[in-house]
C-alpha positions as CSV (number, residue, x, y, z in Angstrom):
1,M,-54.4,76.0,167.7
2,A,-54.8,75.4,171.3
3,H,-53.3,77.6,174.2
4,A,-50.4,76.1,176.2
5,I,-51.0,79.2,178.6
6,L,-53.7,81.6,178.8
7,A,-54.1,84.6,181.2
8,E,-57.2,86.8,181.7
9,G,-57.2,89.9,183.8
10,L,-54.6,88.5,186.1
11,V,-53.8,90.7,189.1
12,K,-51.3,90.4,191.7
13,R,-50.6,93.0,194.5
14,Y,-47.7,93.1,197.2
15,G,-49.3,95.4,199.6
16,S,-49.6,98.8,197.8
17,I,-47.7,97.6,194.9
18,V,-49.7,96.3,191.7
19,A,-47.0,93.8,190.1
20,L,-49.8,92.6,187.6
21,D,-52.6,94.7,186.8
22,G,-55.1,92.8,184.3
23,L,-52.6,90.9,182.6
24,D,-53.8,89.1,179.5
25,L,-51.8,86.7,177.5
26,E,-52.2,83.8,175.1
27,V,-49.5,81.2,174.0
28,E,-50.2,78.8,171.6
29,E,-48.8,75.1,171.7
30,G,-45.4,74.5,170.2
31,T,-44.4,78.2,170.3
32,V,-42.2,80.7,172.0
33,M,-43.3,83.6,173.7
34,A,-40.9,86.2,174.9
35,L,-42.0,88.7,177.5
36,L,-39.9,91.8,177.4
37,G,-40.2,94.9,180.2
38,P,-38.4,96.9,182.3
39,N,-37.2,95.6,185.9
40,G,-40.4,95.7,187.9
41,A,-42.7,95.4,184.8
42,G,-44.1,92.1,186.3
43,K,-42.2,89.6,184.1
44,T,-41.1,87.5,187.0
45,T,-44.6,87.5,189.0
46,A,-46.4,86.2,186.0
47,V,-43.9,83.3,185.7
48,R,-44.7,82.7,189.4
49,V,-48.2,82.6,189.0
50,F,-48.0,80.4,186.0
51,T,-45.9,77.9,187.8
52,T,-48.0,77.9,190.9
53,L,-45.6,79.7,193.2
54,L,-47.9,82.5,193.8
55,P,-51.8,82.7,193.9
56,P,-53.3,85.5,191.8
57,D,-55.5,88.1,193.6
58,G,-57.7,88.5,190.5
59,G,-58.3,87.0,187.2
60,K,-57.7,83.4,185.6
61,A,-55.0,81.6,184.4
62,T,-54.4,78.0,183.0
63,V,-51.4,76.3,181.6
64,A,-51.5,72.7,179.8
65,G,-55.4,73.3,180.3
66,L,-55.1,73.3,184.0
67,D,-56.2,76.0,186.4
68,V,-52.9,77.3,188.2
69,V,-54.9,77.5,191.5
70,A,-57.6,74.8,191.4
71,D,-55.2,72.3,189.8
72,A,-52.0,73.4,191.2
73,R,-50.9,70.0,192.2
74,Q,-51.3,68.1,188.8
75,L,-50.1,71.1,186.9
76,R,-46.8,70.8,188.5
77,K,-46.3,67.4,186.9
78,Q,-46.7,69.1,183.5
79,I,-44.3,71.9,183.5
80,G,-40.7,72.6,183.9
81,V,-38.8,75.9,185.3
82,S,-35.7,77.6,185.3
83,G,-35.3,80.8,187.4
84,Q,-33.0,83.8,187.2
85,Y,-30.5,82.0,189.1
86,A,-29.2,78.5,188.4
87,A,-30.8,76.2,191.0
88,V,-28.3,73.5,191.4
89,D,-26.4,72.1,194.5
90,E,-22.7,72.7,193.8
91,Y,-21.6,70.1,196.4
92,L,-23.3,67.3,194.2
93,T,-22.1,66.4,190.9
94,G,-24.1,67.2,187.7
95,F,-25.5,63.6,187.6
96,E,-26.6,63.7,191.3
97,N,-28.7,66.8,190.8
98,L,-30.4,65.5,188.1
99,D,-31.1,62.4,189.7
100,M,-32.2,64.4,193.0
101,V,-34.9,66.0,190.9
102,G,-36.0,62.9,189.4
103,R,-36.5,61.4,192.8
104,L,-38.8,64.7,193.9
105,Y,-40.5,64.0,190.8
106,H,-41.5,60.6,192.1
107,L,-40.0,59.1,188.9
108,G,-38.3,56.0,190.9
109,A,-34.7,55.2,191.5
110,K,-34.0,53.5,188.1
111,R,-35.9,56.1,185.9
112,S,-34.5,59.1,187.9
113,R,-31.1,57.8,187.1
114,A,-31.8,56.9,183.4
115,R,-33.4,60.4,182.8
116,A,-30.2,61.8,184.2
117,R,-28.0,60.3,182.0
118,E,-30.5,60.9,179.3
119,L,-30.0,64.8,179.9
120,L,-26.4,65.1,180.8
121,E,-26.0,63.6,176.9
122,A,-28.8,65.9,175.4
123,F,-26.9,69.0,177.2
124,D,-23.4,68.2,176.3
125,L,-22.6,67.5,180.0
126,V,-21.5,63.8,179.9
127,D,-17.7,64.4,180.6
128,A,-18.6,66.5,183.7
129,G,-21.7,64.6,184.9
130,D,-19.7,62.9,187.7
131,R,-17.8,66.1,188.8
132,P,-19.0,68.4,191.4
133,V,-20.7,71.4,190.3
134,K,-18.8,74.0,191.9
135,G,-16.1,73.4,189.4
136,Y,-18.7,74.1,186.6
137,S,-18.5,77.3,184.5
138,G,-21.4,79.6,184.5
139,G,-22.7,78.2,181.1
140,M,-22.3,74.6,182.3
141,R,-24.5,75.3,185.4
142,R,-27.0,77.0,183.4
143,R,-27.2,74.2,181.0
144,L,-27.6,71.8,184.0
145,D,-30.4,73.9,185.5
146,L,-32.1,73.8,182.3
147,A,-31.7,70.0,182.2
148,G,-33.5,70.0,185.7
149,A,-36.5,71.8,184.3
150,L,-36.7,68.9,181.8
151,V,-36.7,66.0,184.0
152,G,-40.1,65.7,184.5
153,S,-40.7,65.6,180.8
154,G,-43.0,68.8,180.8
155,K,-44.1,70.1,177.6
156,V,-44.4,73.7,178.9
157,L,-41.3,75.5,180.0
158,F,-40.7,78.6,181.7
159,L,-37.5,80.3,181.4
160,D,-36.8,83.4,183.7
161,E,-34.0,85.3,182.4
162,P,-32.2,82.3,181.3
163,T,-29.1,83.7,180.0
164,T,-28.5,86.6,182.3
165,G,-24.8,86.9,183.3
166,L,-23.7,84.5,180.8
167,D,-20.7,85.3,178.4
168,P,-21.6,85.6,174.5
169,R,-20.6,82.1,173.9
170,A,-22.4,80.5,176.7
171,R,-25.5,82.6,175.8
172,F,-25.5,81.4,172.1
173,G,-25.0,77.9,173.2
174,L,-28.1,77.9,175.5
175,W,-30.0,79.4,172.8
176,D,-29.1,76.2,170.4
177,V,-30.5,74.2,173.1
178,V,-33.6,76.1,173.6
179,E,-34.2,75.7,169.9
180,D,-34.0,72.2,169.9
181,L,-36.3,71.9,172.8
182,V,-39.0,73.7,170.5
183,R,-38.2,71.8,167.7
184,G,-39.2,68.7,169.9
185,G,-42.7,70.2,170.5
186,A,-42.0,72.0,173.8
187,T,-43.9,75.2,174.4
188,L,-41.7,78.0,176.0
189,L,-42.3,81.2,178.0
190,L,-39.3,83.2,178.0
191,T,-38.8,86.5,180.1
192,T,-35.6,88.4,178.8
193,Q,-34.1,91.6,178.5
194,Y,-31.7,90.7,175.7
195,M,-33.4,92.1,172.4
196,E,-31.2,89.8,170.2
197,E,-32.5,86.7,172.6
198,A,-36.1,87.6,172.1
199,E,-35.9,88.3,168.4
200,R,-33.8,85.1,167.6
201,L,-36.0,82.5,169.6
202,A,-39.5,83.9,169.9
203,D,-42.5,83.5,167.9
204,Q,-44.4,86.4,169.4
205,I,-43.2,88.9,171.8
206,S,-45.2,90.6,174.6
207,V,-44.0,93.7,175.9
208,I,-45.2,94.1,179.6
209,D,-44.9,97.5,181.5
210,H,-46.7,98.3,184.9
211,G,-48.2,95.0,185.2
212,K,-50.0,95.0,181.7
213,V,-49.2,93.8,178.2
214,I,-48.6,97.0,176.2
215,A,-47.9,95.3,172.9
216,Q,-47.7,91.9,171.3
217,G,-46.6,90.5,167.8
218,T,-43.7,89.3,166.0
219,A,-40.6,91.1,165.9
220,D,-41.4,92.6,162.4
221,Q,-44.7,93.5,163.5
222,L,-43.6,95.4,166.7
223,K,-40.6,97.4,164.6
224,G,-43.6,98.3,162.0
225,Q,-45.4,99.8,165.0
226,V,-42.3,102.3,165.6
227,G,-42.0,102.9,161.7
228,G,-39.4,104.7,159.7
229,E,-35.5,104.5,159.8
230,R,-33.0,105.5,162.2
231,L,-30.2,108.0,161.1
232,E,-27.4,107.3,163.4
233,L,-24.3,109.6,163.4
234,V,-21.0,109.7,165.4
235,L,-19.6,112.9,165.7
236,V,-16.2,114.1,165.7
237,D,-16.9,116.6,168.8
238,A,-19.4,116.1,171.6
239,N,-19.7,119.7,171.7
240,D,-21.5,119.8,168.7
241,L,-24.2,117.4,169.7
242,E,-26.6,120.3,170.5
243,T,-25.9,122.0,167.4
244,A,-26.5,118.8,165.4
245,R,-29.8,118.2,167.3
246,T,-31.1,121.8,166.6
247,A,-30.3,121.3,162.8
248,L,-31.6,118.0,162.3
249,A,-34.9,118.5,164.5
250,S,-37.2,119.5,161.2
251,I,-36.4,116.0,159.8
252,A,-36.9,114.0,162.8
253,V,-40.2,112.2,163.2
254,G,-39.6,111.5,166.8
255,D,-37.4,112.2,169.9
256,I,-33.9,112.6,169.0
257,Q,-31.3,110.3,171.2
258,I,-28.2,111.6,172.4
259,D,-25.1,109.8,174.1
260,V,-22.5,112.2,174.9
261,S,-20.0,109.8,175.8
262,S,-19.8,108.0,172.5
263,R,-20.7,111.4,170.7
264,R,-23.7,109.3,169.0
265,M,-26.8,110.7,168.0
266,T,-29.8,108.4,166.9
267,V,-32.5,110.3,165.0
268,P,-36.1,108.8,163.9
269,V,-36.7,109.7,160.1
270,S,-38.5,108.5,157.3
271,G,-37.8,108.9,153.6
272,G,-34.8,106.4,153.0
273,S,-31.5,107.5,151.3
274,A,-32.6,111.0,150.5
275,V,-33.1,112.0,154.1
276,L,-29.5,110.7,155.0
277,V,-28.0,113.1,152.0
278,D,-30.5,115.8,153.4
279,G,-29.3,115.4,157.0
280,L,-25.6,115.4,156.3
281,G,-26.1,118.7,154.2
282,R,-27.7,120.2,157.1
283,L,-24.7,119.4,159.4
284,S,-22.6,120.7,157.0
285,E,-24.2,124.0,156.8
286,V,-23.7,124.7,160.6
287,S,-20.2,123.2,160.4
288,V,-20.7,120.1,162.4
289,K,-18.2,117.4,161.5
290,V,-19.4,113.6,161.1
291,Q,-17.3,110.6,162.1
292,D,-19.6,107.9,161.1
293,V,-23.1,107.8,159.7
294,G,-25.6,105.2,158.7
295,L,-29.0,104.6,158.1
296,R,-31.0,101.5,159.6
297,R,-34.4,100.0,160.4
298,P,-35.8,100.1,163.8
299,T,-34.7,97.3,166.4
300,L,-36.3,95.8,169.2
301,D,-34.3,98.2,171.3
302,D,-36.1,101.1,169.5
303,V,-39.5,99.3,170.0
304,F,-38.7,98.8,173.8
305,L,-37.7,102.7,174.3
306,A,-40.8,103.7,172.4
307,L,-43.0,101.8,174.3
308,T,-41.7,102.0,177.7
309,G,-39.9,105.5,177.7
310,H,-36.4,104.2,178.4
311,E,-34.0,101.4,177.3
312,A,-33.9,97.9,178.5
313,E,-31.5,97.3,181.6
314,V,-29.9,93.7,180.8
315,E,-27.3,93.7,183.8
316,G,-30.1,93.6,186.7
317,T,-32.9,91.1,187.6
318,E,-36.4,92.4,188.6
319,G,-38.1,91.5,191.9
320,T,-41.5,91.4,190.3
């Protein structure tokens, strides 16, 4: 299968800061690639290079078979981009926003108007299409912004943190739209810090840290790298957390995570239900009372924590 996006040794510096440090990435046509990484990992910088907004300082990248530097002008006609914030004019109507984008793509007046109406219908915005955007909800603005990325009919789309700040209902609705785009043959590069979003939408996930890809695979493959299960406990008394940590240390196969505020412990283990029984027995021996307990497979959050050393931050946005 052909590559819709290909990066080889991409380097980008901002003064003394190295945002991309030899980034390698391959995205096949008709698939979704999710870039996961902490703030400042280089996700947004990578998107800006792929979309010709920033020239790389080293390495090479092609999108839709076109070089991001040498073929920048031609490439811009082949892609759609939705940034971290909805790039819409709130004083124009939804229709006027899309019509304006069409004019900027040089589609001509008639085609721009027709394309605007097509996209308003596709994104369930027909009823709001002739209203000023300042009256739109956050989810409606996001859908309009994504529609704007499709005005030029680009087959390679870049969505940078598309659902940050949306409520769950709006987020789920946007996921449905994205899945429809992929079924229609689009290739998607998605940056996100929502683990559930990456797991639902992505065919492949690349974890980026310090400007490099440090792991790549399907969600199940990445979980397999972490291995084992997770014994999750909520204690009756937060003062018992350290006692519990000591009691369970010998059955843990990795670092034990503690959240004092919720009285919760997460213990990486292996051995299935037998280790659950063993762990509860050890806690009983030291008189630690358990309010809730469960055994689960690793999640993408566990993968992220294991690979980057800290949890994902879902409320902020990154500058690089």
